[in-house]
PyMOL Python script that loads the backbone (N, CA, C, O; Angstrom):
from pymol import cmd

cmd.read_pdbstr("""\
ATOM      1  N   MET A   1       0.449  -0.863   0.091  1.00  0.00           N
ATOM      2  CA  MET A   1      -0.220   0.384  -0.587  1.00  0.00           C
ATOM      3  C   MET A   1       0.871   1.180   0.072  1.00  0.00           C
ATOM      4  O   MET A   1       1.759   0.865   0.865  1.00  0.00           O
ATOM      5  N   ALA A   2       0.390   2.756  -0.732  1.00  0.00           N
ATOM      6  CA  ALA A   2       1.152   3.817  -0.560  1.00  0.00           C
ATOM      7  C   ALA A   2       0.478   4.839  -0.288  1.00  0.00           C
ATOM      8  O   ALA A   2      -0.707   4.510  -0.239  1.00  0.00           O
ATOM      9  N   TYR A   3       0.597   5.763  -0.114  1.00  0.00           N
ATOM     10  CA  TYR A   3       0.341   6.905   0.527  1.00  0.00           C
ATOM     11  C   TYR A   3      -0.221   7.606  -0.668  1.00  0.00           C
ATOM     12  O   TYR A   3       0.623   7.548  -1.562  1.00  0.00           O
ATOM     13  N   VAL A   4      -0.780   7.938  -0.872  1.00  0.00           N
ATOM     14  CA  VAL A   4      -0.678   9.032  -2.204  1.00  0.00           C
ATOM     15  C   VAL A   4      -1.474  10.424  -1.796  1.00  0.00           C
ATOM     16  O   VAL A   4      -2.384  10.704  -1.016  1.00  0.00           O
ATOM     17  N   SER A   5      -0.633  11.159  -2.751  1.00  0.00           N
ATOM     18  CA  SER A   5      -0.615  13.033  -2.394  1.00  0.00           C
ATOM     19  C   SER A   5      -1.767  13.707  -3.674  1.00  0.00           C
ATOM     20  O   SER A   5      -1.748  13.792  -4.902  1.00  0.00           O
ATOM     21  N   LYS A   6      -2.360  13.949  -2.984  1.00  0.00           N
ATOM     22  CA  LYS A   6      -3.197  14.549  -3.946  1.00  0.00           C
ATOM     23  C   LYS A   6      -3.441  15.682  -4.260  1.00  0.00           C
ATOM     24  O   LYS A   6      -4.227  16.128  -3.424  1.00  0.00           O
ATOM     25  N   ASN A   7      -3.108  16.733  -5.329  1.00  0.00           N
ATOM     26  CA  ASN A   7      -3.780  18.208  -5.410  1.00  0.00           C
ATOM     27  C   ASN A   7      -5.562  18.314  -4.854  1.00  0.00           C
ATOM     28  O   ASN A   7      -6.385  17.401  -4.911  1.00  0.00           O
ATOM     29  N   PRO A   8      -5.671  19.028  -4.590  1.00  0.00           N
ATOM     30  CA  PRO A   8      -7.228  19.324  -3.740  1.00  0.00           C
ATOM     31  C   PRO A   8      -8.051  20.142  -5.008  1.00  0.00           C
ATOM     32  O   PRO A   8      -9.239  20.049  -5.319  1.00  0.00           O
ATOM     33  N   TYR A   9      -6.917  21.015  -5.646  1.00  0.00           N
ATOM     34  CA  TYR A   9      -7.640  22.134  -6.325  1.00  0.00           C
ATOM     35  C   TYR A   9      -8.680  20.339  -7.385  1.00  0.00           C
ATOM     36  O   TYR A   9      -9.900  20.183  -7.435  1.00  0.00           O
ATOM     37  N   ASN A  10      -7.492  19.290  -8.072  1.00  0.00           N
ATOM     38  CA  ASN A  10      -7.876  18.811  -9.390  1.00  0.00           C
ATOM     39  C   ASN A  10      -7.717  17.842  -8.772  1.00  0.00           C
ATOM     40  O   ASN A  10      -7.609  17.202  -9.818  1.00  0.00           O
ATOM     41  N   ASN A  11      -7.560  16.889  -7.816  1.00  0.00           N
ATOM     42  CA  ASN A  11      -7.570  14.786  -7.734  1.00  0.00           C
ATOM     43  C   ASN A  11      -6.880  14.576  -8.294  1.00  0.00           C
ATOM     44  O   ASN A  11      -6.768  13.398  -8.634  1.00  0.00           O
ATOM     45  N   LYS A  12      -5.573  15.941  -8.967  1.00  0.00           N
ATOM     46  CA  LYS A  12      -4.149  15.188 -10.259  1.00  0.00           C
ATOM     47  C   LYS A  12      -3.512  14.488  -8.116  1.00  0.00           C
ATOM     48  O   LYS A  12      -3.216  15.084  -7.080  1.00  0.00           O
ATOM     49  N   VAL A  13      -3.603  13.181  -8.487  1.00  0.00           N
ATOM     50  CA  VAL A  13      -2.216  12.505  -7.835  1.00  0.00           C
ATOM     51  C   VAL A  13      -0.434  13.363  -8.299  1.00  0.00           C
ATOM     52  O   VAL A  13       0.180  13.693  -9.313  1.00  0.00           O
ATOM     53  N   MET A  14      -0.258  13.385  -6.824  1.00  0.00           N
ATOM     54  CA  MET A  14       1.649  14.405  -7.173  1.00  0.00           C
ATOM     55  C   MET A  14       2.213  14.003  -6.933  1.00  0.00           C
ATOM     56  O   MET A  14       3.274  14.038  -7.555  1.00  0.00           O
ATOM     57  N   ALA A  15       2.008  12.889  -5.314  1.00  0.00           N
ATOM     58  CA  ALA A  15       3.241  11.688  -6.004  1.00  0.00           C
ATOM     59  C   ALA A  15       2.832  10.549  -4.965  1.00  0.00           C
ATOM     60  O   ALA A  15       2.089  10.895  -4.047  1.00  0.00           O
ATOM     61  N   GLU A  16       3.140   9.574  -5.012  1.00  0.00           N
ATOM     62  CA  GLU A  16       3.299   8.487  -4.006  1.00  0.00           C
ATOM     63  C   GLU A  16       4.147   7.804  -3.451  1.00  0.00           C
ATOM     64  O   GLU A  16       5.223   7.685  -4.037  1.00  0.00           O
ATOM     65  N   PHE A  17       3.915   6.964  -1.830  1.00  0.00           N
ATOM     66  CA  PHE A  17       5.002   7.212  -1.174  1.00  0.00           C
ATOM     67  C   PHE A  17       4.639   6.147  -0.340  1.00  0.00           C
ATOM     68  O   PHE A  17       3.843   6.343   0.578  1.00  0.00           O
ATOM     69  N   ASP A  18       5.388   4.448  -0.662  1.00  0.00           N
ATOM     70  CA  ASP A  18       5.688   3.558  -0.547  1.00  0.00           C
ATOM     71  C   ASP A  18       5.626   3.898   1.242  1.00  0.00           C
ATOM     72  O   ASP A  18       6.116   4.774   1.955  1.00  0.00           O
ATOM     73  N   THR A  19       4.854   2.840   1.455  1.00  0.00           N
ATOM     74  CA  THR A  19       5.255   2.875   3.154  1.00  0.00           C
ATOM     75  C   THR A  19       6.487   1.591   4.251  1.00  0.00           C
ATOM     76  O   THR A  19       6.899   0.449   4.045  1.00  0.00           O
ATOM     77  N   LEU A  20       6.627   2.371   5.120  1.00  0.00           N
ATOM     78  CA  LEU A  20       8.021   2.100   5.724  1.00  0.00           C
ATOM     79  C   LEU A  20       7.532   1.645   7.360  1.00  0.00           C
ATOM     80  O   LEU A  20       7.023   2.167   8.352  1.00  0.00           O
ATOM     81  N   THR A  21       8.241  -0.154   6.739  1.00  0.00           N
ATOM     82  CA  THR A  21       8.595  -0.663   8.589  1.00  0.00           C
ATOM     83  C   THR A  21       8.809   0.686   9.118  1.00  0.00           C
ATOM     84  O   THR A  21       8.663   1.750   8.516  1.00  0.00           O
ATOM     85  N   ASP A  22       9.306   0.425  10.756  1.00  0.00           N
ATOM     86  CA  ASP A  22       9.212   0.732  12.287  1.00  0.00           C
ATOM     87  C   ASP A  22      11.001   1.369  11.513  1.00  0.00           C
ATOM     88  O   ASP A  22      11.288   2.538  11.255  1.00  0.00           O
ATOM     89  N   VAL A  23      11.881   0.136  11.326  1.00  0.00           N
ATOM     90  CA  VAL A  23      13.133   0.254  11.176  1.00  0.00           C
ATOM     91  C   VAL A  23      13.025   0.926   9.780  1.00  0.00           C
ATOM     92  O   VAL A  23      13.342   2.045  10.184  1.00  0.00           O
ATOM     93  N   GLU A  24      12.895   1.044   8.933  1.00  0.00           N
ATOM     94  CA  GLU A  24      13.158   1.623   7.626  1.00  0.00           C
ATOM     95  C   GLU A  24      12.681   3.073   8.104  1.00  0.00           C
ATOM     96  O   GLU A  24      13.434   4.000   7.806  1.00  0.00           O
ATOM     97  N   PHE A  25      12.044   3.235   8.490  1.00  0.00           N
ATOM     98  CA  PHE A  25      11.541   5.048   8.904  1.00  0.00           C
ATOM     99  C   PHE A  25      12.421   5.492  10.283  1.00  0.00           C
ATOM    100  O   PHE A  25      12.403   6.652  10.694  1.00  0.00           O
ATOM    101  N   GLU A  26      13.206   4.395  10.950  1.00  0.00           N
ATOM    102  CA  GLU A  26      14.177   4.843  12.057  1.00  0.00           C
ATOM    103  C   GLU A  26      15.535   5.220  11.144  1.00  0.00           C
ATOM    104  O   GLU A  26      16.303   6.151  11.384  1.00  0.00           O
ATOM    105  N   ALA A  27      15.645   4.195   9.957  1.00  0.00           N
ATOM    106  CA  ALA A  27      16.786   4.016   9.576  1.00  0.00           C
ATOM    107  C   ALA A  27      16.995   5.713   8.266  1.00  0.00           C
ATOM    108  O   ALA A  27      18.028   6.315   7.971  1.00  0.00           O
ATOM    109  N   LYS A  28      15.735   5.936   7.866  1.00  0.00           N
ATOM    110  CA  LYS A  28      15.531   7.359   6.851  1.00  0.00           C
ATOM    111  C   LYS A  28      15.664   9.139   8.227  1.00  0.00           C
ATOM    112  O   LYS A  28      16.096  10.288   8.141  1.00  0.00           O
ATOM    113  N   ILE A  29      15.430   8.840   8.594  1.00  0.00           N
ATOM    114  CA  ILE A  29      15.438   9.740  10.374  1.00  0.00           C
ATOM    115  C   ILE A  29      16.823   9.506  10.639  1.00  0.00           C
ATOM    116  O   ILE A  29      17.252  10.459   9.989  1.00  0.00           O
ATOM    117  N   ALA A  30      17.768   9.001  11.065  1.00  0.00           N
ATOM    118  CA  ALA A  30      18.744   8.842  11.492  1.00  0.00           C
ATOM    119  C   ALA A  30      19.934   9.424   9.973  1.00  0.00           C
ATOM    120  O   ALA A  30      20.762  10.329  10.083  1.00  0.00           O
ATOM    121  N   LYS A  31      19.724   8.749   8.906  1.00  0.00           N
ATOM    122  CA  LYS A  31      20.350   9.305   7.384  1.00  0.00           C
ATOM    123  C   LYS A  31      20.385  11.017   7.329  1.00  0.00           C
ATOM    124  O   LYS A  31      21.325  11.793   7.158  1.00  0.00           O
ATOM    125  N   ALA A  32      18.940  11.241   7.552  1.00  0.00           N
ATOM    126  CA  ALA A  32      18.210  13.127   7.560  1.00  0.00           C
ATOM    127  C   ALA A  32      19.361  13.331   8.519  1.00  0.00           C
ATOM    128  O   ALA A  32      20.450  13.111   7.989  1.00  0.00           O
ATOM    129  N   GLU A  33      19.402  13.639   9.599  1.00  0.00           N
ATOM    130  CA  GLU A  33      20.048  13.891  10.779  1.00  0.00           C
ATOM    131  C   GLU A  33      21.427  13.745  11.019  1.00  0.00           C
ATOM    132  O   GLU A  33      22.047  13.965  12.059  1.00  0.00           O
ATOM    133  N   GLU A  34      21.945  13.234   9.617  1.00  0.00           N
ATOM    134  CA  GLU A  34      23.028  13.501   9.537  1.00  0.00           C
ATOM    135  C   GLU A  34      23.817  13.830   8.905  1.00  0.00           C
ATOM    136  O   GLU A  34      25.015  13.953   9.160  1.00  0.00           O
ATOM    137  N   ALA A  35      22.988  14.114   7.538  1.00  0.00           N
ATOM    138  CA  ALA A  35      22.679  14.734   6.582  1.00  0.00           C
ATOM    139  C   ALA A  35      23.122  16.800   7.083  1.00  0.00           C
ATOM    140  O   ALA A  35      23.951  17.649   6.755  1.00  0.00           O
ATOM    141  N   PHE A  36      21.909  16.675   8.029  1.00  0.00           N
ATOM    142  CA  PHE A  36      21.563  17.752   8.923  1.00  0.00           C
ATOM    143  C   PHE A  36      22.839  18.563   9.628  1.00  0.00           C
ATOM    144  O   PHE A  36      23.081  19.769   9.670  1.00  0.00           O
ATOM    145  N   LYS A  37      23.352  17.738  10.013  1.00  0.00           N
ATOM    146  CA  LYS A  37      25.013  17.878  10.981  1.00  0.00           C
ATOM    147  C   LYS A  37      25.815  18.424  10.314  1.00  0.00           C
ATOM    148  O   LYS A  37      26.421  19.363  10.830  1.00  0.00           O
ATOM    149  N   THR A  38      26.236  17.887   8.365  1.00  0.00           N
ATOM    150  CA  THR A  38      27.093  18.267   7.881  1.00  0.00           C
ATOM    151  C   THR A  38      26.227  19.742   6.792  1.00  0.00           C
ATOM    152  O   THR A  38      26.916  20.706   6.460  1.00  0.00           O
ATOM    153  N   TRP A  39      24.768  19.656   6.399  1.00  0.00           N
ATOM    154  CA  TRP A  39      24.106  20.880   6.033  1.00  0.00           C
ATOM    155  C   TRP A  39      24.530  22.407   6.806  1.00  0.00           C
ATOM    156  O   TRP A  39      24.608  23.529   6.305  1.00  0.00           O
ATOM    157  N   LYS A  40      24.705  22.062   7.874  1.00  0.00           N
ATOM    158  CA  LYS A  40      24.113  23.171   9.414  1.00  0.00           C
ATOM    159  C   LYS A  40      25.509  24.485   9.134  1.00  0.00           C
ATOM    160  O   LYS A  40      25.666  25.695   8.968  1.00  0.00           O
ATOM    161  N   GLU A  41      26.362  23.032   9.248  1.00  0.00           N
ATOM    162  CA  GLU A  41      28.238  23.588   9.011  1.00  0.00           C
ATOM    163  C   GLU A  41      28.473  24.245   7.615  1.00  0.00           C
ATOM    164  O   GLU A  41      29.454  24.971   7.459  1.00  0.00           O
ATOM    165  N   THR A  42      27.679  24.032   6.694  1.00  0.00           N
ATOM    166  CA  THR A  42      27.707  24.857   5.661  1.00  0.00           C
ATOM    167  C   THR A  42      28.086  26.731   5.467  1.00  0.00           C
ATOM    168  O   THR A  42      27.753  27.553   6.320  1.00  0.00           O
ATOM    169  N   SER A  43      28.597  26.977   4.575  1.00  0.00           N
ATOM    170  CA  SER A  43      28.551  28.635   3.898  1.00  0.00           C
ATOM    171  C   SER A  43      27.445  28.780   3.864  1.00  0.00           C
ATOM    172  O   SER A  43      26.750  27.798   3.600  1.00  0.00           O
ATOM    173  N   PHE A  44      27.029  29.641   4.033  1.00  0.00           N
ATOM    174  CA  PHE A  44      25.821  29.986   3.512  1.00  0.00           C
ATOM    175  C   PHE A  44      26.264  30.586   1.939  1.00  0.00           C
ATOM    176  O   PHE A  44      25.448  30.758   1.033  1.00  0.00           O
ATOM    177  N   ALA A  45      27.454  30.807   1.857  1.00  0.00           N
ATOM    178  CA  ALA A  45      27.767  31.246   0.268  1.00  0.00           C
ATOM    179  C   ALA A  45      27.971  29.369  -0.475  1.00  0.00           C
ATOM    180  O   ALA A  45      27.554  28.511  -1.254  1.00  0.00           O
ATOM    181  N   THR A  46      28.349  29.518  -0.077  1.00  0.00           N
ATOM    182  CA  THR A  46      28.157  27.527  -0.531  1.00  0.00           C
ATOM    183  C   THR A  46      26.940  27.298  -0.559  1.00  0.00           C
ATOM    184  O   THR A  46      26.528  27.324  -1.719  1.00  0.00           O
ATOM    185  N   ARG A  47      25.914  27.015   0.420  1.00  0.00           N
ATOM    186  CA  ARG A  47      24.445  26.603   0.349  1.00  0.00           C
ATOM    187  C   ARG A  47      23.885  27.224  -1.078  1.00  0.00           C
ATOM    188  O   ARG A  47      23.181  26.584  -1.859  1.00  0.00           O
ATOM    189  N   THR A  48      24.558  29.303  -1.383  1.00  0.00           N
ATOM    190  CA  THR A  48      23.148  29.730  -1.906  1.00  0.00           C
ATOM    191  C   THR A  48      23.862  28.928  -3.647  1.00  0.00           C
ATOM    192  O   THR A  48      23.012  28.792  -4.528  1.00  0.00           O
ATOM    193  N   GLN A  49      25.048  28.561  -3.921  1.00  0.00           N
ATOM    194  CA  GLN A  49      25.393  27.549  -5.519  1.00  0.00           C
ATOM    195  C   GLN A  49      24.575  26.792  -5.240  1.00  0.00           C
ATOM    196  O   GLN A  49      23.742  26.825  -6.146  1.00  0.00           O
ATOM    197  N   ILE A  50      24.177  25.806  -4.188  1.00  0.00           N
ATOM    198  CA  ILE A  50      23.878  24.904  -4.501  1.00  0.00           C
ATOM    199  C   ILE A  50      22.797  24.678  -4.362  1.00  0.00           C
ATOM    200  O   ILE A  50      22.343  23.591  -4.719  1.00  0.00           O
TER     201      ILE A  50
END
""", "prot")
cmd.dss("prot")
cmd.show_as("cartoon", "prot")
cmd.util.cbc("prot")
cmd.orient("prot")
């Protein structure tokens, strides 16, 4: 089963997201936390180029 995100104006499917197990969800959160640690140390000048 997937979660579906629809535009409420025209009911068009915008995106579909697979369901995750608790382990998969926790792994994605951990990965996002690690990415943020690097991102917050990145200078504003570098961020604007990205």
